[in-house]
All heavy atoms as a GROMACS GRO file, in nm:
protein
  585
    1MET      N    1   5.030  -1.648   2.650
    1MET     CA    2   4.972  -1.773   2.606
    1MET      C    3   4.996  -1.877   2.715
    1MET      O    4   5.104  -1.888   2.770
    1MET     CB    5   5.037  -1.817   2.474
    1MET     CG    6   4.986  -1.950   2.428
    1MET     SD    7   5.026  -1.998   2.258
    1MET     CE    8   5.190  -1.948   2.229
    2ASP      N    9   4.892  -1.955   2.746
    2ASP     CA   10   4.899  -2.058   2.846
    2ASP      C   11   4.875  -2.193   2.778
    2ASP      O   12   4.762  -2.224   2.738
    2ASP     CB   13   4.794  -2.032   2.955
    2ASP     CG   14   4.790  -2.138   3.064
    2ASP    OD1   15   4.868  -2.235   3.057
    2ASP    OD2   16   4.708  -2.125   3.154
    3ALA      N   17   4.978  -2.274   2.766
    3ALA     CA   18   4.969  -2.401   2.694
    3ALA      C   19   4.871  -2.498   2.757
    3ALA      O   20   4.824  -2.590   2.692
    3ALA     CB   21   5.107  -2.464   2.685
    4PHE      N   22   4.837  -2.477   2.884
    4PHE     CA   23   4.747  -2.568   2.955
    4PHE      C   24   4.606  -2.511   2.974
    4PHE      O   25   4.524  -2.571   3.043
    4PHE     CB   26   4.806  -2.609   3.090
    4PHE     CG   27   4.936  -2.680   3.074
    4PHE    CD1   28   5.056  -2.616   3.100
    4PHE    CD2   29   4.940  -2.812   3.030
    4PHE    CE1   30   5.176  -2.684   3.083
    4PHE    CE2   31   5.059  -2.877   3.013
    4PHE     CZ   32   5.179  -2.814   3.040
    5ARG      N   33   4.580  -2.398   2.915
    5ARG     CA   34   4.449  -2.334   2.931
    5ARG      C   35   4.342  -2.419   2.860
    5ARG      O   36   4.363  -2.470   2.752
    5ARG     CB   37   4.452  -2.194   2.867
    5ARG     CG   38   4.321  -2.121   2.876
    5ARG     CD   39   4.332  -1.987   2.810
    5ARG     NE   40   4.213  -1.908   2.837
    5ARG     CZ   41   4.200  -1.784   2.808
    5ARG    NH1   42   4.301  -1.718   2.752
    5ARG    NH2   43   4.090  -1.720   2.835
    6PHE      N   44   4.227  -2.426   2.922
    6PHE     CA   45   4.112  -2.492   2.863
    6PHE      C   46   3.992  -2.401   2.881
    6PHE      O   47   3.959  -2.361   2.991
    6PHE     CB   48   4.084  -2.628   2.931
    6PHE     CG   49   3.964  -2.699   2.872
    6PHE    CD1   50   3.972  -2.759   2.748
    6PHE    CD2   51   3.846  -2.704   2.942
    6PHE    CE1   52   3.861  -2.823   2.693
    6PHE    CE2   53   3.735  -2.769   2.889
    6PHE     CZ   54   3.744  -2.827   2.766
    7ALA      N   55   3.929  -2.364   2.772
    7ALA     CA   56   3.814  -2.273   2.774
    7ALA      C   57   3.695  -2.343   2.710
    7ALA      O   58   3.677  -2.343   2.589
    7ALA     CB   59   3.848  -2.145   2.697
    8PRO      N   60   3.610  -2.408   2.793
    8PRO     CA   61   3.500  -2.486   2.737
    8PRO      C   62   3.400  -2.405   2.656
    8PRO      O   63   3.336  -2.457   2.565
    8PRO     CB   64   3.434  -2.547   2.862
    8PRO     CG   65   3.482  -2.469   2.976
    8PRO     CD   66   3.614  -2.411   2.939
    9GLU      N   67   3.388  -2.276   2.683
    9GLU     CA   68   3.295  -2.193   2.606
    9GLU      C   69   3.333  -2.183   2.459
    9GLU      O   70   3.251  -2.151   2.374
    9GLU     CB   71   3.281  -2.053   2.668
    9GLU     CG   72   3.406  -1.968   2.666
    9GLU     CD   73   3.503  -1.991   2.782
    9GLU    OE1   74   3.491  -2.092   2.854
    9GLU    OE2   75   3.592  -1.906   2.797
   10LEU      N   76   3.459  -2.212   2.427
   10LEU     CA   77   3.501  -2.209   2.285
   10LEU      C   78   3.427  -2.312   2.203
   10LEU      O   79   3.410  -2.295   2.082
   10LEU     CB   80   3.651  -2.229   2.274
   10LEU     CG   81   3.739  -2.112   2.321
   10LEU    CD1   82   3.886  -2.150   2.311
   10LEU    CD2   83   3.712  -1.988   2.240
   11PHE      N   84   3.379  -2.420   2.264
   11PHE     CA   85   3.304  -2.519   2.190
   11PHE      C   86   3.170  -2.463   2.144
   11PHE      O   87   3.123  -2.494   2.036
   11PHE     CB   88   3.284  -2.649   2.273
   11PHE     CG   89   3.414  -2.722   2.292
   11PHE    CD1   90   3.478  -2.721   2.413
   11PHE    CD2   91   3.472  -2.792   2.186
   11PHE    CE1   92   3.597  -2.789   2.431
   11PHE    CE2   93   3.591  -2.860   2.202
   11PHE     CZ   94   3.654  -2.857   2.324
   12GLN      N   95   3.107  -2.378   2.226
   12GLN     CA   96   2.984  -2.312   2.183
   12GLN      C   97   3.013  -2.212   2.073
   12GLN      O   98   2.938  -2.200   1.975
   12GLN     CB   99   2.912  -2.244   2.300
   12GLN     CG  100   2.780  -2.179   2.258
   12GLN     CD  101   2.682  -2.279   2.199
   12GLN    OE1  102   2.654  -2.382   2.260
   12GLN    NE2  103   2.629  -2.251   2.081
   13PHE      N  104   3.124  -2.137   2.086
   13PHE     CA  105   3.164  -2.046   1.978
   13PHE      C  106   3.186  -2.122   1.848
   13PHE      O  107   3.147  -2.076   1.741
   13PHE     CB  108   3.290  -1.970   2.016
   13PHE     CG  109   3.274  -1.870   2.126
   13PHE    CD1  110   3.382  -1.840   2.208
   13PHE    CD2  111   3.155  -1.805   2.151
   13PHE    CE1  112   3.370  -1.746   2.310
   13PHE    CE2  113   3.142  -1.714   2.255
   13PHE     CZ  114   3.250  -1.683   2.333
   14ARG      N  115   3.248  -2.238   1.858
   14ARG     CA  116   3.271  -2.323   1.741
   14ARG      C  117   3.140  -2.358   1.673
   14ARG      O  118   3.125  -2.347   1.551
   14ARG     CB  119   3.346  -2.450   1.782
   14ARG     CG  120   3.366  -2.549   1.671
   14ARG     CD  121   3.423  -2.680   1.728
   14ARG     NE  122   3.444  -2.778   1.623
   14ARG     CZ  123   3.352  -2.863   1.584
   14ARG    NH1  124   3.230  -2.863   1.638
   14ARG    NH2  125   3.377  -2.948   1.486
   15THR      N  126   3.042  -2.400   1.752
   15THR     CA  127   2.910  -2.433   1.699
   15THR      C  128   2.846  -2.312   1.632
   15THR      O  129   2.791  -2.322   1.523
   15THR     CB  130   2.820  -2.487   1.810
   15THR    OG1  131   2.879  -2.606   1.864
   15THR    CG2  132   2.682  -2.520   1.759
   16ASP      N  133   2.855  -2.198   1.700
   16ASP     CA  134   2.799  -2.074   1.644
   16ASP      C  135   2.863  -2.038   1.511
   16ASP      O  136   2.794  -1.999   1.417
   16ASP     CB  137   2.816  -1.959   1.742
   16ASP     CG  138   2.739  -1.976   1.872
   16ASP    OD1  139   2.647  -2.061   1.878
   16ASP    OD2  140   2.773  -1.907   1.970
   17VAL      N  141   2.995  -2.054   1.503
   17VAL     CA  142   3.066  -2.023   1.377
   17VAL      C  143   3.022  -2.116   1.267
   17VAL      O  144   2.994  -2.072   1.154
   17VAL     CB  145   3.221  -2.031   1.401
   17VAL    CG1  146   3.295  -2.035   1.267
   17VAL    CG2  147   3.268  -1.915   1.486
   18MET      N  148   3.014  -2.244   1.296
   18MET     CA  149   2.973  -2.340   1.192
   18MET      C  150   2.830  -2.314   1.145
   18MET      O  151   2.802  -2.321   1.023
   18MET     CB  152   2.986  -2.483   1.245
   18MET     CG  153   3.133  -2.523   1.264
   18MET     SD  154   3.153  -2.691   1.324
   18MET     CE  155   3.114  -2.782   1.176
   19GLU      N  156   2.740  -2.278   1.235
   19GLU     CA  157   2.604  -2.246   1.197
   19GLU      C  158   2.599  -2.119   1.111
   19GLU      O  159   2.530  -2.116   1.009
   19GLU     CB  160   2.514  -2.227   1.320
   19GLU     CG  161   2.485  -2.356   1.392
   19GLU     CD  162   2.410  -2.338   1.522
   19GLU    OE1  163   2.384  -2.222   1.562
   19GLU    OE2  164   2.376  -2.439   1.585
   20ARG      N  165   2.673  -2.020   1.149
   20ARG     CA  166   2.674  -1.892   1.077
   20ARG      C  167   2.736  -1.911   0.938
   20ARG      O  168   2.688  -1.856   0.839
   20ARG     CB  169   2.750  -1.788   1.157
   20ARG     CG  170   2.756  -1.654   1.096
   20ARG     CD  171   2.629  -1.573   1.118
   20ARG     NE  172   2.643  -1.442   1.058
   20ARG     CZ  173   2.700  -1.338   1.118
   20ARG    NH1  174   2.741  -1.347   1.241
   20ARG    NH2  175   2.710  -1.224   1.055
   21MET      N  176   2.843  -1.993   0.932
   21MET     CA  177   2.906  -2.018   0.803
   21MET      C  178   2.810  -2.093   0.711
   21MET      O  179   2.800  -2.062   0.590
   21MET     CB  180   3.037  -2.094   0.819
   21MET     CG  181   3.145  -2.004   0.876
   21MET     SD  182   3.312  -2.075   0.901
   21MET     CE  183   3.317  -2.220   0.811
   22ALA      N  184   2.734  -2.188   0.765
   22ALA     CA  185   2.634  -2.260   0.686
   22ALA      C  186   2.527  -2.163   0.635
   22ALA      O  187   2.486  -2.172   0.519
   22ALA     CB  188   2.572  -2.372   0.768
   23ASP      N  189   2.484  -2.071   0.722
   23ASP     CA  190   2.387  -1.970   0.680
   23ASP      C  191   2.438  -1.884   0.566
   23ASP      O  192   2.361  -1.838   0.482
   23ASP     CB  193   2.349  -1.877   0.798
   23ASP     CG  194   2.270  -1.948   0.906
   23ASP    OD1  195   2.217  -2.059   0.881
   23ASP    OD2  196   2.262  -1.892   1.018
   24GLU      N  197   2.571  -1.866   0.561
   24GLU     CA  198   2.633  -1.783   0.457
   24GLU      C  199   2.672  -1.867   0.334
   24GLU      O  200   2.734  -1.814   0.242
   24GLU     CB  201   2.757  -1.712   0.512
   24GLU     CG  202   2.726  -1.614   0.624
   24GLU     CD  203   2.646  -1.494   0.576
   24GLU    OE1  204   2.672  -1.446   0.464
   24GLU    OE2  205   2.561  -1.447   0.652
   25GLY      N  206   2.639  -1.996   0.335
   25GLY     CA  207   2.665  -2.081   0.218
   25GLY      C  208   2.797  -2.156   0.220
   25GLY      O  209   2.834  -2.216   0.119
   26PHE      N  210   2.867  -2.154   0.332
   26PHE     CA  211   2.993  -2.229   0.342
   26PHE      C  212   2.963  -2.364   0.404
   26PHE      O  213   2.912  -2.374   0.516
   26PHE     CB  214   3.095  -2.152   0.428
   26PHE     CG  215   3.138  -2.023   0.368
   26PHE    CD1  216   3.097  -1.904   0.420
   26PHE    CD2  217   3.221  -2.022   0.256
   26PHE    CE1  218   3.135  -1.782   0.363
   26PHE    CE2  219   3.261  -1.903   0.198
   26PHE     CZ  220   3.216  -1.782   0.252
   27ASN      N  221   2.995  -2.470   0.330
   27ASN     CA  222   2.965  -2.605   0.374
   27ASN      C  223   3.088  -2.678   0.419
   27ASN      O  224   3.194  -2.673   0.353
   27ASN     CB  225   2.898  -2.682   0.260
   27ASN     CG  226   2.768  -2.618   0.217
   27ASN    OD1  227   2.682  -2.590   0.300
   27ASN    ND2  228   2.756  -2.590   0.089
   28TRP      N  229   3.072  -2.751   0.530
   28TRP     CA  230   3.180  -2.831   0.586
   28TRP      C  231   3.222  -2.938   0.483
   28TRP      O  232   3.138  -2.997   0.417
   28TRP     CB  233   3.131  -2.895   0.715
   28TRP     CG  234   3.229  -2.986   0.782
   28TRP    CD1  235   3.356  -2.955   0.816
   28TRP    CD2  236   3.206  -3.117   0.826
   28TRP    NE1  237   3.416  -3.061   0.878
   28TRP    CE2  238   3.325  -3.164   0.886
   28TRP    CE3  239   3.096  -3.202   0.822
   28TRP    CZ2  240   3.337  -3.292   0.941
   28TRP    CZ3  241   3.109  -3.328   0.877
   28TRP    CH2  242   3.228  -3.371   0.935
   29LEU      N  243   3.349  -2.956   0.468
   29LEU     CA  244   3.414  -3.049   0.377
   29LEU      C  245   3.407  -3.006   0.230
   29LEU      O  246   3.474  -3.065   0.146
   29LEU     CB  247   3.362  -3.192   0.391
   29LEU     CG  248   3.386  -3.255   0.528
   29LEU    CD1  249   3.331  -3.398   0.533
   29LEU    CD2  250   3.534  -3.257   0.566
   30SER      N  251   3.328  -2.904   0.200
   30SER     CA  252   3.329  -2.847   0.065
   30SER      C  253   3.411  -2.719   0.063
   30SER      O  254   3.493  -2.699  -0.027
   30SER     CB  255   3.188  -2.817   0.016
   30SER     OG  256   3.114  -2.934   0.000
   31HIS      N  257   3.389  -2.633   0.162
   31HIS     CA  258   3.457  -2.504   0.167
   31HIS      C  259   3.566  -2.500   0.273
   31HIS      O  260   3.655  -2.415   0.265
   31HIS     CB  261   3.356  -2.391   0.194
   31HIS     CG  262   3.257  -2.376   0.083
   31HIS    ND1  263   3.131  -2.426   0.088
   31HIS    CD2  264   3.269  -2.313  -0.036
   31HIS    CE1  265   3.067  -2.397  -0.024
   31HIS    NE2  266   3.149  -2.330  -0.102
   32TYR      N  267   3.558  -2.585   0.373
   32TYR     CA  268   3.658  -2.589   0.482
   32TYR      C  269   3.657  -2.728   0.542
   32TYR      O  270   3.562  -2.804   0.526
   32TYR     CB  271   3.629  -2.483   0.588
   32TYR     CG  272   3.500  -2.505   0.663
   32TYR    CD1  273   3.498  -2.572   0.785
   32TYR    CD2  274   3.378  -2.459   0.610
   32TYR    CE1  275   3.379  -2.593   0.852
   32TYR    CE2  276   3.260  -2.481   0.679
   32TYR     CZ  277   3.261  -2.549   0.799
   32TYR     OH  278   3.143  -2.571   0.866
   33SER      N  279   3.766  -2.763   0.611
   33SER     CA  280   3.775  -2.899   0.667
   33SER      C  281   3.740  -2.907   0.815
   33SER      O  282   3.694  -3.010   0.860
   33SER     CB  283   3.915  -2.958   0.644
   33SER     OG  284   4.014  -2.880   0.708
   34SER      N  285   3.763  -2.799   0.891
   34SER     CA  286   3.730  -2.804   1.032
   34SER      C  287   3.726  -2.664   1.091
   34SER      O  288   3.779  -2.570   1.035
   34SER     CB  289   3.832  -2.889   1.109
   34SER     OG  290   3.959  -2.827   1.108
   35VAL      N  291   3.660  -2.655   1.205
   35VAL     CA  292   3.662  -2.536   1.288
   35VAL      C  293   3.709  -2.583   1.424
   35VAL      O  294   3.645  -2.668   1.486
   35VAL     CB  295   3.522  -2.470   1.298
   35VAL    CG1  296   3.526  -2.350   1.390
   35VAL    CG2  297   3.473  -2.428   1.159
   36ASP      N  298   3.821  -2.531   1.469
   36ASP     CA  299   3.884  -2.578   1.592
   36ASP      C  300   3.896  -2.471   1.696
   36ASP      O  301   3.938  -2.358   1.664
   36ASP     CB  302   4.024  -2.632   1.561
   36ASP     CG  303   4.022  -2.747   1.460
   36ASP    OD1  304   3.928  -2.826   1.464
   36ASP    OD2  305   4.116  -2.755   1.378
   37PRO      N  306   3.864  -2.504   1.821
   37PRO     CA  307   3.893  -2.410   1.930
   37PRO      C  308   4.042  -2.407   1.956
   37PRO      O  309   4.109  -2.511   1.952
   37PRO     CB  310   3.816  -2.467   2.048
   37PRO     CG  311   3.780  -2.604   2.014
   37PRO     CD  312   3.796  -2.622   1.866
   38ILE      N  313   4.097  -2.291   1.978
   38ILE     CA  314   4.238  -2.274   2.011
   38ILE      C  315   4.241  -2.224   2.155
   38ILE      O  316   4.230  -2.105   2.182
   38ILE     CB  317   4.306  -2.172   1.917
   38ILE    CG1  318   4.284  -2.213   1.771
   38ILE    CG2  319   4.454  -2.162   1.948
   38ILE    CD1  320   4.338  -2.349   1.731
   39HIS      N  321   4.251  -2.317   2.247
   39HIS     CA  322   4.238  -2.285   2.390
   39HIS      C  323   4.350  -2.194   2.440
   39HIS      O  324   4.323  -2.097   2.512
   39HIS     CB  325   4.232  -2.414   2.472
   39HIS     CG  326   4.112  -2.495   2.442
   39HIS    ND1  327   3.987  -2.470   2.496
   39HIS    CD2  328   4.095  -2.603   2.361
   39HIS    CE1  329   3.900  -2.557   2.452
   39HIS    NE2  330   3.962  -2.638   2.368
   40ASP      N  331   4.474  -2.223   2.403
   40ASP     CA  332   4.586  -2.148   2.460
   40ASP      C  333   4.586  -2.000   2.415
   40ASP      O  334   4.630  -1.913   2.487
   40ASP     CB  335   4.721  -2.214   2.431
   40ASP     CG  336   4.747  -2.239   2.286
   40ASP    OD1  337   4.653  -2.232   2.205
   40ASP    OD2  338   4.863  -2.269   2.251
   41ASP      N  339   4.534  -1.973   2.295
   41ASP     CA  340   4.524  -1.835   2.246
   41ASP      C  341   4.385  -1.777   2.263
   41ASP      O  342   4.361  -1.662   2.228
   41ASP     CB  343   4.561  -1.828   2.098
   41ASP     CG  344   4.710  -1.834   2.075
   41ASP    OD1  345   4.785  -1.798   2.165
   41ASP    OD2  346   4.750  -1.878   1.967
   42TYR      N  347   4.290  -1.859   2.310
   42TYR     CA  348   4.150  -1.824   2.325
   42TYR      C  349   4.093  -1.771   2.192
   42TYR      O  350   4.070  -1.652   2.173
   42TYR     CB  351   4.126  -1.720   2.436
   42TYR     CG  352   3.981  -1.716   2.478
   42TYR    CD1  353   3.931  -1.810   2.566
   42TYR    CD2  354   3.895  -1.620   2.427
   42TYR    CE1  355   3.798  -1.808   2.603
   42TYR    CE2  356   3.761  -1.618   2.463
   42TYR     CZ  357   3.713  -1.711   2.550
   42TYR     OH  358   3.580  -1.709   2.588
   43GLY      N  359   4.075  -1.864   2.100
   43GLY     CA  360   4.025  -1.825   1.970
   43GLY      C  361   3.968  -1.944   1.894
   43GLY      O  362   3.956  -2.055   1.947
   44ILE      N  363   3.931  -1.919   1.772
   44ILE     CA  364   3.874  -2.017   1.682
   44ILE      C  365   3.955  -2.016   1.553
   44ILE      O  366   3.990  -1.909   1.503
   44ILE     CB  367   3.726  -1.983   1.650
   44ILE    CG1  368   3.640  -1.988   1.776
   44ILE    CG2  369   3.670  -2.070   1.540
   44ILE    CD1  370   3.620  -2.126   1.832
   45GLU      N  371   3.982  -2.134   1.500
   45GLU     CA  372   4.056  -2.145   1.375
   45GLU      C  373   3.974  -2.225   1.275
   45GLU      O  374   3.924  -2.334   1.306
   45GLU     CB  375   4.188  -2.217   1.400
   45GLU     CG  376   4.271  -2.238   1.276
   45GLU     CD  377   4.403  -2.307   1.306
   45GLU    OE1  378   4.411  -2.386   1.401
   45GLU    OE2  379   4.499  -2.280   1.232
   46VAL      N  380   3.956  -2.171   1.155
   46VAL     CA  381   3.890  -2.241   1.046
   46VAL      C  382   4.001  -2.296   0.955
   46VAL      O  383   4.083  -2.219   0.903
   46VAL     CB  384   3.795  -2.149   0.967
   46VAL    CG1  385   3.727  -2.226   0.854
   46VAL    CG2  386   3.690  -2.088   1.061
   47CYS      N  387   4.005  -2.426   0.940
   47CYS     CA  388   4.114  -2.492   0.868
   47CYS      C  389   4.067  -2.545   0.733
   47CYS      O  390   3.949  -2.572   0.712
   47CYS     CB  391   4.166  -2.609   0.950
   47CYS     SG  392   4.225  -2.564   1.113
   48GLY      N  393   4.163  -2.563   0.642
   48GLY     CA  394   4.138  -2.629   0.516
   48GLY      C  395   4.052  -2.553   0.419
   48GLY      O  396   3.979  -2.612   0.340
   49ILE      N  397   4.060  -2.420   0.422
   49ILE     CA  398   3.984  -2.339   0.325
   49ILE      C  399   4.058  -2.344   0.192
   49ILE      O  400   4.176  -2.310   0.185
   49ILE     CB  401   3.972  -2.194   0.374
   49ILE    CG1  402   3.907  -2.189   0.513
   49ILE    CG2  403   3.892  -2.111   0.273
   49ILE    CD1  404   3.915  -2.053   0.580
   50LEU      N  405   3.988  -2.388   0.088
   50LEU     CA  406   4.055  -2.412  -0.040
   50LEU      C  407   4.070  -2.287  -0.126
   50LEU      O  408   4.168  -2.273  -0.199
   50LEU     CB  409   3.980  -2.522  -0.118
   50LEU     CG  410   3.974  -2.658  -0.049
   50LEU    CD1  411   3.888  -2.753  -0.132
   50LEU    CD2  412   4.112  -2.713  -0.028
   51GLN      N  413   3.971  -2.200  -0.123
   51GLN     CA  414   3.969  -2.085  -0.213
   51GLN      C  415   4.003  -1.957  -0.137
   51GLN      O  416   3.949  -1.931  -0.030
   51GLN     CB  417   3.830  -2.070  -0.276
   51GLN     CG  418   3.787  -2.191  -0.357
   51GLN     CD  419   3.875  -2.218  -0.477
   51GLN    OE1  420   3.919  -2.125  -0.545
   51GLN    NE2  421   3.903  -2.344  -0.503
   52ARG      N  422   4.090  -1.876  -0.197
   52ARG     CA  423   4.131  -1.750  -0.134
   52ARG      C  424   4.009  -1.660  -0.106
   52ARG      O  425   4.001  -1.600   0.000
   52ARG     CB  426   4.232  -1.679  -0.224
   52ARG     CG  427   4.279  -1.544  -0.172
   52ARG     CD  428   4.394  -1.493  -0.256
   52ARG     NE  429   4.429  -1.356  -0.243
   52ARG     CZ  430   4.462  -1.289  -0.135
   52ARG    NH1  431   4.454  -1.346  -0.019
   52ARG    NH2  432   4.498  -1.163  -0.136
   53ASP      N  433   3.918  -1.649  -0.202
   53ASP     CA  434   3.801  -1.564  -0.182
   53ASP      C  435   3.715  -1.611  -0.064
   53ASP      O  436   3.661  -1.532   0.010
   53ASP     CB  437   3.716  -1.555  -0.308
   53ASP     CG  438   3.784  -1.480  -0.420
   53ASP    OD1  439   3.880  -1.403  -0.392
   53ASP    OD2  440   3.743  -1.497  -0.536
   54ASP      N  441   3.705  -1.744  -0.048
   54ASP     CA  442   3.632  -1.799   0.065
   54ASP      C  443   3.702  -1.765   0.196
   54ASP      O  444   3.637  -1.732   0.295
   54ASP     CB  445   3.618  -1.951   0.052
   54ASP     CG  446   3.524  -1.993  -0.060
   54ASP    OD1  447   3.448  -1.908  -0.110
   54ASP    OD2  448   3.529  -2.113  -0.096
   55ALA      N  449   3.834  -1.773   0.194
   55ALA     CA  450   3.912  -1.743   0.316
   55ALA      C  451   3.890  -1.597   0.358
   55ALA      O  452   3.871  -1.568   0.476
   55ALA     CB  453   4.060  -1.769   0.294
   56ILE      N  454   3.888  -1.508   0.262
   56ILE     CA  455   3.865  -1.366   0.293
   56ILE      C  456   3.724  -1.347   0.348
   56ILE      O  457   3.706  -1.277   0.448
   56ILE     CB  458   3.891  -1.280   0.168
   56ILE    CG1  459   4.040  -1.283   0.133
   56ILE    CG2  460   3.843  -1.136   0.189
   56ILE    CD1  461   4.075  -1.226  -0.003
   57ALA      N  462   3.627  -1.409   0.285
   57ALA     CA  463   3.488  -1.395   0.329
   57ALA      C  464   3.470  -1.455   0.470
   57ALA      O  465   3.399  -1.398   0.553
   57ALA     CB  466   3.393  -1.460   0.230
   58ILE      N  467   3.532  -1.567   0.497
   58ILE     CA  468   3.524  -1.630   0.629
   58ILE      C  469   3.594  -1.544   0.732
   58ILE      O  470   3.544  -1.526   0.845
   58ILE     CB  471   3.580  -1.775   0.624
   58ILE    CG1  472   3.482  -1.862   0.544
   58ILE    CG2  473   3.600  -1.829   0.764
   58ILE    CD1  474   3.537  -2.001   0.510
   59LEU      N  475   3.707  -1.487   0.699
   59LEU     CA  476   3.776  -1.395   0.791
   59LEU      C  477   3.687  -1.278   0.824
   59LEU      O  478   3.672  -1.241   0.943
   59LEU     CB  479   3.907  -1.348   0.729
   59LEU     CG  480   3.982  -1.240   0.808
   59LEU    CD1  481   4.022  -1.292   0.946
   59LEU    CD2  482   4.103  -1.193   0.730
   60GLU      N  483   3.623  -1.219   0.725
   60GLU     CA  484   3.531  -1.107   0.750
   60GLU      C  485   3.415  -1.148   0.837
   60GLU      O  486   3.372  -1.074   0.927
   60GLU     CB  487   3.484  -1.048   0.617
   60GLU     CG  488   3.594  -0.977   0.542
   60GLU     CD  489   3.555  -0.936   0.401
   60GLU    OE1  490   3.447  -0.979   0.352
   60GLU    OE2  491   3.633  -0.863   0.339
   61LEU      N  492   3.364  -1.268   0.815
   61LEU     CA  493   3.254  -1.320   0.897
   61LEU      C  494   3.298  -1.335   1.042
   61LEU      O  495   3.228  -1.292   1.135
   61LEU     CB  496   3.208  -1.455   0.840
   61LEU     CG  497   3.102  -1.527   0.921
   61LEU    CD1  498   2.968  -1.459   0.907
   61LEU    CD2  499   3.093  -1.671   0.874
   62LEU      N  500   3.416  -1.395   1.063
   62LEU     CA  501   3.467  -1.412   1.200
   62LEU      C  502   3.492  -1.278   1.267
   62LEU      O  503   3.462  -1.261   1.386
   62LEU     CB  504   3.596  -1.494   1.198
   62LEU     CG  505   3.581  -1.642   1.160
   62LEU    CD1  506   3.717  -1.706   1.143
   62LEU    CD2  507   3.497  -1.715   1.261
   63MET      N  508   3.544  -1.182   1.194
   63MET     CA  509   3.569  -1.050   1.251
   63MET      C  510   3.439  -0.981   1.289
   63MET      O  511   3.433  -0.910   1.388
   63MET     CB  512   3.649  -0.965   1.151
   63MET     CG  513   3.793  -1.014   1.138
   63MET     SD  514   3.889  -0.936   1.006
   63MET     CE  515   3.869  -0.764   1.041
   64SER      N  516   3.332  -1.006   1.213
   64SER     CA  517   3.202  -0.947   1.251
   64SER      C  518   3.143  -1.018   1.372
   64SER      O  519   3.073  -0.955   1.454
   64SER     CB  520   3.105  -0.950   1.133
   64SER     OG  521   3.057  -1.080   1.108
   65MET      N  522   3.168  -1.147   1.384
   65MET     CA  523   3.115  -1.221   1.499
   65MET      C  524   3.190  -1.192   1.628
   65MET      O  525   3.133  -1.195   1.736
   65MET     CB  526   3.121  -1.372   1.472
   65MET     CG  527   3.024  -1.420   1.368
   65MET     SD  528   3.035  -1.602   1.343
   65MET     CE  529   2.959  -1.658   1.496
   66PHE      N  530   3.320  -1.167   1.616
   66PHE     CA  531   3.406  -1.147   1.732
   66PHE      C  532   3.489  -1.019   1.716
   66PHE      O  533   3.609  -1.024   1.698
   66PHE     CB  534   3.500  -1.267   1.750
   66PHE     CG  535   3.426  -1.399   1.755
   66PHE    CD1  536   3.424  -1.483   1.646
   66PHE    CD2  537   3.359  -1.437   1.870
   66PHE    CE1  538   3.357  -1.606   1.649
   66PHE    CE2  539   3.290  -1.557   1.875
   66PHE     CZ  540   3.289  -1.641   1.765
   67PRO      N  541   3.424  -0.903   1.722
   67PRO     CA  542   3.494  -0.778   1.690
   67PRO      C  543   3.606  -0.742   1.788
   67PRO      O  544   3.696  -0.665   1.752
   67PRO     CB  545   3.382  -0.673   1.694
   67PRO     CG  546   3.274  -0.733   1.775
   67PRO     CD  547   3.283  -0.883   1.755
   68THR      N  548   3.607  -0.798   1.908
   68THR     CA  549   3.712  -0.766   2.003
   68THR      C  550   3.832  -0.860   1.991
   68THR      O  551   3.934  -0.838   2.055
   68THR     CB  552   3.660  -0.769   2.148
   68THR    OG1  553   3.612  -0.900   2.178
   68THR    CG2  554   3.551  -0.666   2.167
   69TRP      N  555   3.819  -0.966   1.911
   69TRP     CA  556   3.928  -1.059   1.892
   69TRP      C  557   4.019  -1.009   1.778
   69TRP      O  558   3.974  -0.941   1.685
   69TRP     CB  559   3.877  -1.197   1.855
   69TRP     CG  560   3.804  -1.268   1.965
   69TRP    CD1  561   3.760  -1.213   2.083
   69TRP    CD2  562   3.763  -1.402   1.967
   69TRP    NE1  563   3.695  -1.308   2.157
   69TRP    CE2  564   3.695  -1.427   2.089
   69TRP    CE3  565   3.776  -1.508   1.877
   69TRP    CZ2  566   3.641  -1.550   2.122
   69TRP    CZ3  567   3.723  -1.631   1.912
   69TRP    CH2  568   3.658  -1.651   2.033
   70SER      N  569   4.145  -1.045   1.783
   70SER     CA  570   4.238  -1.007   1.677
   70SER      C  571   4.260  -1.124   1.582
   70SER      O  572   4.292  -1.233   1.625
   70SER     CB  573   4.374  -0.969   1.738
   70SER     OG  574   4.361  -0.860   1.822
   71PRO      N  575   4.240  -1.102   1.452
   71PRO     CA  576   4.267  -1.210   1.358
   71PRO      C  577   4.418  -1.237   1.353
   71PRO      O  578   4.499  -1.148   1.372
   71PRO     CB  579   4.217  -1.157   1.224
   71PRO     CG  580   4.210  -1.009   1.238
   71PRO     CD  581   4.195  -0.980   1.384
   72GLY      N  582   4.451  -1.359   1.333
   72GLY     CA  583   4.593  -1.390   1.333
   72GLY      C  584   4.620  -1.512   1.264
   72GLY      O  585   4.684  -1.567   1.202
   0.00000   0.00000   0.00000
């Protein structure tokens, strides 16, 4: 992990995730509070998911979008 790493492409991934989640019926501020790039770990984090079932479905969605990434 590099605390000073900056990966600008993560912002496009963030946009892609938000669009795909909207396509799947997950709405910002209703189902989650934010989608954040995690530069030091090179990943995406979906925050503020209120329902466990939604969290599982979003995790599955992210795993399908980024099959080489490890959920954590």
